[in-house]
N, C-alpha and C positions, 0 to 999 in steps of 0.2 A: 247657423251652424256651418255653412259653407265658407264663412269668413275665417274660421279657425283652421290653420294649416297644421297638420301633424308632421313632426319631423320623423324621418325614418329611424327605426331602432338601430343603434350602432352594433356592429358585429364585434365579437371577441369578448374577452374578460373585461369587466368594468374596472376602471382605474380606482385604486385605493388611496392614491396620494402618498404612498410610502415607497415608491420605486427608488431603487438605488442607482447611482451612477456607476459606470464601469470601475472607476477608481475606488468607490466605496465597496463595491462587491469584491474587488481584489483584496482590499484591506481586511475585510471580514474573513476571506479565505485564508490569508496569511496568518491572521490571529488564531483561527481554528487550528491550522497546521502547527503553529508554535505551541499551542496549548496541548496538542496531542503529543508533541515531543517532550514537553515538560512532564507529562504523565507517564512517559516512557512507553507509550502505546506503539508508536511507529517511528522509525528514523528514515530519513531520505538517504539513498545510496545512488549516487550518480557516477557511474564508472564506464570505461571503455573495455570491452573484451574482444578477443580475436574472433574472427568470423566462424571458425570451426566450433569454438565453445558456444557461440551464440546459437548456431544451428542445432548443436547437441542439446542445449537447454530447451529450445523449442520442441525438439523431438521427444525429449523426456517428459516435458510438461503435457504435450498432446497425448502421449501413451498412457500417462497417469490421470488424465482428465483434470489437470490443474492449470492454473495460470502460471506464467513464468515466475511471478513473484512468489507464489506458494511453493512452486517446485524448487526454487533457489533456497527458500527458507527450510524446506524439508531436507535438501542436500546438506546444508550447513549444519542443521540440528543433528543429522545422522553422523556426519563426520566428527562433530564435537562429542557426541555420545561415544563413538568409537575411540576417540582420543582419551576420554575420561576412563573408559574401561581398560584400555591398554596401560594407562598410567597407574590405575589401581593394581592391575596384575603385576606390573613391574615393581611397584612398591612392595607388594606382597612377596615377590621373589627376593628382593633385597633384604627384607626383614628375616626371611628364612635363612639367608646366607650368613647373617650375623649371629644366628643361634649357635 
């Protein structure tokens, strides 16, 4: 029995043989992102804004307990709803003027 050497148990997660290379992992990420875009789930918006607007967005997001992304979405949705309401009211006024 002393002749049999036991190898020490390896640390960490056991290999599955299905590990992806960095290029494969990136390819999977890009495919998932493009599928999300095709389903109209999310769109990528890469823009530059001035420093004051950036800090204002951060302050608004923090005050509302939201991420910058969610805060920006909320601001855009609110502005769009306001525009739609204003347009409805203006159309209503123009229809009254034609009577």
